[in-house]
C-alpha positions as semicolon CSV with decimal commas, in nm:
position;residue;x (nm);y (nm);z (nm)
1;M;0,001;0,001;-0,002
2;Q;0,163;0,331;-0,106
3;I;0,132;0,617;0,146
4;R;0,044;0,957;-0,010
5;L;0,117;1,274;0,197
6;N;-0,093;1,563;0,173
7;P;0,063;1,865;-0,003
8;Q;0,049;2,059;0,309
9;T;0,237;1,796;0,504
10;I;0,509;1,781;0,246
11;K;0,575;2,165;0,256
12;K;0,608;2,110;0,636
13;L;0,839;1,819;0,618
14;R;1,050;2,040;0,369
15;R;1,050;2,338;0,614
16;F;1,171;2,088;0,883
17;R;1,458;1,971;0,658
18;E;1,551;2,337;0,604
19;I;1,587;2,419;0,990
20;K;1,924;2,256;1,000
21;R;1,970;2,258;1,392
22;G;1,650;2,062;1,414
23;Y;1,705;1,832;1,139
24;Y;2,047;1,725;1,205
25;S;1,942;1,682;1,598
26;F;1,674;1,428;1,456
27;I;1,935;1,259;1,269
28;L;2,171;1,207;1,551
29;V;1,896;1,100;1,780
30;V;1,782;0,827;1,534
31;I;2,141;0,719;1,474
32;F;2,182;0,676;1,846
33;L;1,837;0,488;1,871
34;I;1,973;0,229;1,596
35;L;2,297;0,206;1,745
36;S;2,109;0,141;2,106
37;L;1,929;-0,148;1,946
38;F;2,255;-0,325;1,872
39;A;2,424;-0,212;2,222
40;E;2,526;-0,563;2,309
41;M;2,765;-0,571;1,999
42;L;2,944;-0,234;2,107
43;I;2,935;-0,240;2,477
44;N;2,936;-0,580;2,657
45;N;3,145;-0,814;2,856
46;K;3,065;-1,110;2,630
47;A;3,285;-1,169;2,327
48;L;3,130;-1,116;1,965
49;I;3,312;-1,406;1,825
50;V;3,532;-1,682;1,980
51;S;3,746;-1,891;1,740
52;Y;3,839;-2,218;1,933
53;Q;3,994;-2,529;1,772
54;G;3,866;-2,436;1,429
55;D;3,505;-2,368;1,537
56;L;3,329;-2,024;1,579
57;Y;3,120;-1,934;1,882
58;F;2,910;-1,620;1,921
59;P;2,843;-1,555;2,278
60;T;2,679;-1,226;2,265
61;Y;2,355;-1,347;2,124
62;A;2,402;-1,712;2,190
63;A;2,371;-1,952;2,477
64;F;2,559;-1,974;2,807
65;H;2,927;-2,086;2,758
66;P;3,105;-2,199;3,081
67;G;3,497;-2,157;3,092
68;T;3,503;-2,556;3,012
69;D;3,382;-2,492;2,669
70;F;3,708;-2,326;2,595
71;G;3,966;-2,520;2,776
72;L;3,931;-2,336;3,086
73;D;3,912;-2,490;3,463
74;Y;3,573;-2,342;3,577
75;P;3,218;-2,413;3,512
76;Y;3,064;-2,081;3,540
77;E;3,036;-1,807;3,280
78;T;3,350;-1,724;3,063
79;N;3,539;-1,417;3,136
80;Y;3,628;-1,342;2,772
81;R;3,855;-1,075;2,858
82;E;4,074;-1,320;3,045
83;L;4,012;-1,569;2,773
84;K;4,153;-1,331;2,523
85;Q;4,463;-1,278;2,742
86;H;4,503;-1,658;2,771
87;F;4,476;-1,715;2,420
88;N;4,734;-1,446;2,354
89;D;4,975;-1,586;2,610
90;S;4,960;-1,939;2,486
91;G;5,033;-1,820;2,125
92;S;4,762;-2,057;1,993
93;D;4,556;-1,991;1,682
94;N;4,243;-1,937;1,888
95;W;4,121;-1,581;1,915
96;V;3,863;-1,358;2,059
97;L;3,691;-1,041;1,921
98;L;3,576;-0,809;2,197
99;P;3,319;-0,517;2,163
100;V;3,470;-0,174;2,167
101;V;3,388;-0,140;2,557
102;P;3,425;-0,492;2,689
103;Y;3,233;-0,431;2,999
104;S;2,872;-0,488;3,103
105;P;2,682;-0,212;3,271
106;F;2,635;-0,434;3,581
107;E;2,985;-0,572;3,604
108;N;3,213;-0,462;3,897
109;D;3,584;-0,428;3,763
110;A;3,822;-0,322;4,046
111;S;4,174;-0,336;3,944
112;T;4,299;-0,300;4,304
113;G;4,041;-0,549;4,428
114;I;3,853;-0,254;4,614
115;F;3,543;-0,126;4,490
116;R;3,582;0,260;4,440
117;P;3,597;0,515;4,148
118;E;3,867;0,493;3,920
119;P;3,941;0,789;3,665
120;P;3,925;0,728;3,289
121;S;4,189;0,489;3,152
122;S;4,238;0,393;2,775
123;S;4,457;0,112;2,871
124;A;4,194;-0,054;3,084
125;R;3,946;0,055;2,810
126;H;3,743;0,241;3,081
127;F;3,705;0,543;2,875
128;L;3,495;0,741;3,113
129;G;3,629;0,573;3,429
130;T;3,433;0,380;3,669
131;D;3,160;0,459;3,949
132;T;3,155;0,409;4,317
133;T;3,130;0,040;4,279
134;S;3,384;-0,011;4,007
135;R;3,123;-0,045;3,698
136;D;3,207;0,100;3,386
137;I;3,069;0,462;3,348
138;L;3,037;0,459;2,956
139;A;2,849;0,130;2,962
140;R;2,605;0,248;3,213
141;L;2,565;0,581;3,040
142;F;2,492;0,415;2,705
143;Y;2,245;0,149;2,826
144;G;2,082;0,421;3,065
145;T;2,043;0,662;2,783
146;R;1,872;0,370;2,574
147;I;1,648;0,286;2,860
148;A;1,551;0,667;2,910
149;L;1,461;0,710;2,540
150;L;1,258;0,402;2,504
151;F;1,092;0,463;2,830
152;S;1,010;0,811;2,719
153;L;0,882;0,693;2,371
154;G;0,654;0,443;2,544
155;F;0,530;0,726;2,796
156;M;0,460;0,940;2,512
157;A;0,265;0,673;2,311
158;S;0,064;0,593;2,641
159;V;-0,015;0,955;2,715
160;Y;-0,104;1,029;2,355
161;L;-0,341;0,733;2,342
162;I;-0,538;0,818;2,649
163;G;-0,538;1,195;2,593
164;V;-0,626;1,210;2,232
165;M;-0,929;0,957;2,307
166;V;-1,056;1,154;2,592
167;G;-0,992;1,494;2,458
168;C;-1,166;1,409;2,129
169;A;-1,448;1,265;2,291
170;M;-1,493;1,564;2,527
171;G;-1,456;1,802;2,240
172;Y;-1,687;1,609;1,991
173;F;-1,991;1,529;2,213
174;G;-1,959;1,822;2,427
175;G;-2,276;1,890;2,660
176;L;-2,306;1,717;2,986
177;F;-2,027;1,470;2,902
178;D;-1,780;1,740;2,849
179;I;-1,876;1,908;3,180
180;I;-1,850;1,591;3,373
181;S;-1,515;1,486;3,221
182;Q;-1,359;1,827;3,293
183;R;-1,449;1,812;3,662
184;I;-1,307;1,461;3,696
185;I;-0,993;1,556;3,507
186;E;-0,958;1,864;3,742
187;I;-0,987;1,663;4,061
188;W;-0,754;1,387;3,902
189;S;-0,494;1,658;3,826
190;N;-0,476;1,782;4,189
191;I;-0,348;1,451;4,321
192;P;0,018;1,497;4,386
193;F;0,225;1,278;4,155
194;L;0,537;1,249;4,368
195;Y;0,368;1,141;4,678
196;M;0,169;0,886;4,487
197;V;0,504;0,747;4,324
198;I;0,646;0,716;4,682
199;I;0,347;0,546;4,811
200;V;0,345;0,302;4,523
201;F;0,692;0,208;4,533
202;S;0,699;0,171;4,916
203;V;0,445;-0,117;4,900
204;I;0,570;-0,287;4,582
205;P;0,737;-0,611;4,715
206;D;1,101;-0,686;4,631
207;T;1,001;-1,026;4,459
208;F;0,877;-0,838;4,167
209;T;1,123;-0,858;3,873
210;V;1,303;-0,544;3,736
211;G;1,088;-0,541;3,412
212;M;0,765;-0,546;3,623
213;R;0,872;-0,255;3,852
214;I;0,979;-0,038;3,543
215;L;0,633;-0,120;3,402
216;I;0,458;-0,007;3,725
217;L;0,655;0,307;3,715
218;L;0,563;0,377;3,360
219;T;0,195;0,323;3,423
220;V;0,206;0,543;3,730
221;M;0,360;0,836;3,537
222;V;0,109;0,806;3,261
223;L;-0,185;0,782;3,486
224;F;-0,073;1,115;3,623
225;S;0,045;1,303;3,301
226;W;-0,243;1,231;3,036
227;T;-0,476;1,508;3,160
228;S;-0,278;1,817;2,999
229;M;-0,328;1,658;2,646
230;T;-0,687;1,621;2,670
231;Y;-0,737;2,004;2,693
232;Y;-0,549;2,064;2,370
233;M;-0,741;1,789;2,194
234;R;-1,080;1,903;2,338
235;T;-0,994;2,251;2,204
236;E;-0,893;2,138;1,857
237;T;-1,179;1,901;1,820
238;Y;-1,437;2,175;1,925
239;K;-1,287;2,406;1,653
240;E;-1,283;2,140;1,389
241;K;-1,618;1,976;1,447
242;V;-1,811;2,290;1,316
243;R;-1,624;2,289;1,002
244;D;-1,824;2,228;0,650
245;Y;-1,630;1,895;0,585
246;V;-1,765;1,753;0,911
247;S;-2,112;1,851;0,835
248;A;-2,079;1,703;0,484
249;A;-1,954;1,383;0,639
250;R;-2,265;1,373;0,871
251;I;-2,506;1,434;0,568
252;L;-2,320;1,159;0,390
253;G;-2,386;0,933;0,659
254;A;-2,044;0,870;0,822
255;S;-2,039;0,751;1,192
256;N;-1,898;0,940;1,468
257;T;-1,602;0,697;1,485
258;R;-1,519;0,777;1,123
259;I;-1,554;1,146;1,144
260;V;-1,310;1,176;1,450
261;F;-1,048;0,926;1,320
262;H;-1,083;0,990;0,929
263;H;-1,146;1,354;0,937
264;I;-1,083;1,558;1,263
265;L;-0,777;1,371;1,376
266;P;-0,578;1,430;1,057
267;N;-0,658;1,796;1,070
268;V;-0,519;1,839;1,415
269;L;-0,188;1,654;1,326
270;A;0,003;1,947;1,372
271;T;-0,107;1,987;1,740
272;L;-0,008;1,648;1,816
273;V;0,329;1,628;1,639
274;T;0,419;1,963;1,783
275;F;0,386;1,827;2,142
276;M;0,561;1,507;2,082
277;P;0,945;1,612;2,139
278;F;0,847;1,820;2,433
279;T;0,668;1,529;2,585
280;I;0,970;1,314;2,560
281;V;1,187;1,590;2,735
282;S;0,948;1,591;3,027
283;A;0,947;1,229;3,039
284;I;1,332;1,203;3,041
285;S;1,349;1,489;3,302
286;A;1,088;1,321;3,515
287;I;1,268;0,980;3,511
288;T;1,597;1,117;3,582
289;A;1,473;1,324;3,864
290;L;1,280;1,014;4,011
291;D;1,599;0,812;3,967
292;F;1,803;1,083;4,158
293;L;1,566;1,078;4,457
294;G;1,578;0,687;4,467
295;F;1,205;0,651;4,352
296;G;1,277;0,581;3,980
297;L;1,399;0,267;3,802
298;P;1,503;-0,020;4,048
299;P;1,846;-0,086;4,094
300;P;2,078;-0,217;3,938
301;T;1,921;-0,069;3,627
302;P;2,138;0,190;3,448
303;S;2,019;0,520;3,466
304;L;2,136;0,891;3,425
305;G;1,946;0,985;3,768
306;E;2,160;0,716;3,938
307;L;2,484;0,839;3,800
308;L;2,409;1,205;3,882
309;K;2,335;1,107;4,242
310;Q;2,684;0,913;4,262
311;G;2,837;1,230;4,102
312;T;2,701;1,487;4,346
313;Q;2,814;1,249;4,635
314;T;3,172;1,217;4,501
315;L;3,212;1,556;4,327
316;R;3,569;1,627;4,479
317;T;3,694;1,286;4,480
318;A;3,552;1,150;4,131
319;P;3,451;1,459;3,924
320;W;3,445;1,257;3,600
321;I;3,091;1,073;3,723
322;V;2,917;1,378;3,741
323;M;3,072;1,544;3,437
324;S;2,982;1,238;3,222
325;A;2,629;1,211;3,341
326;F;2,546;1,575;3,339
327;G;2,712;1,615;2,983
328;T;2,523;1,307;2,846
329;L;2,183;1,466;3,006
330;V;2,243;1,812;2,868
331;V;2,344;1,683;2,512
332;L;2,025;1,454;2,500
333;L;1,780;1,709;2,630
334;T;1,935;1,996;2,389
335;L;1,907;1,756;2,089
336;V;1,550;1,657;2,166
337;T;1,449;2,031;2,240
338;F;1,620;2,121;1,909
339;I;1,387;1,893;1,735
340;G;1,092;2,006;1,916
341;E;1,164;2,374;1,820
342;A;1,206;2,278;1,454
343;I;0,881;2,086;1,449
344;R;0,698;2,352;1,611
345;E;0,830;2,603;1,352
346;S;0,773;2,389;1,061
347;F;0,421;2,283;1,157
348;D;0,314;2,623;1,232
349;P;-0,013;2,673;1,041
350;K;0,073;3,049;1,003
351;K;0,374;2,965;0,775
352;F;0,125;2,826;0,503
353;T;-0,193;3,024;0,565
354;V;-0,298;3,334;0,397
355;Y;-0,538;3,530;0,620
356;K;-0,767;3,781;0,443
């Protein structure tokens, strides 16, 4: 099926490409998202390829390999950095190909045997140093940024799904339904979000998996963040439902569902698209703040907020922690904000409308 874009939409996309700051920021964010999907091939403590006795192994996306599979004397997970050193020392034809950063975000690697921050070292391949428990900062930043972006995308999709549905219904049906919905939303908006997060996470059992705890956090954030979108959609739907094309659709026998989804929503696309980047920014900021306060992603999940918390506690002894985390957060939010500004300018209806 071929997708045909409206001429006005094509003009807006061309305008977006002309705004170089936003366009190149969008390209950079997309490149990072693509790379993050293959993060295990770039940053991981498992080897990409192991050549042993003429056979090739791919541990990164393959099954568990104990040390005994490669001639070592232990039955637990192979330490591939040590395996590479072992092959080099033995002078055999066996070899190991490691990722660029051969460390897991959960792995403790203390060179002195004591868990403490260590400065950046290219020889040890800790390019941004280690944190307070000797975990590689670059690994935790990369995986933490990926989690933050995917979390914010899920947050945006959920907020839009609820906000658009409720807002369109309020604006389209109006009357008593609109009034009652507004009062309910006003009451719901006054519930303090931070207190609810603290209460919910204080009663969650520790037996819950990390994935389940992240899903609960996402659900709580969405439940207290969808209300603002309803007001925008309610206003836009009120404006559009009195247009002639909506009256024509009613005369032709179109159902309410068809009118909303096939006629009104496409005409309020500018409002939806404009707020997307700023919704992502607010989600990243919120999850980082919650992590900093200790009510965000469950440990030991990599997160920007957790690294910022470590960095503020070790500002004098290990300044590289806060510099890395803060710099990453600033760059990420700046890029997404540039995208949002470019979208808002390119989708501005005044750019392509002549008023008489």
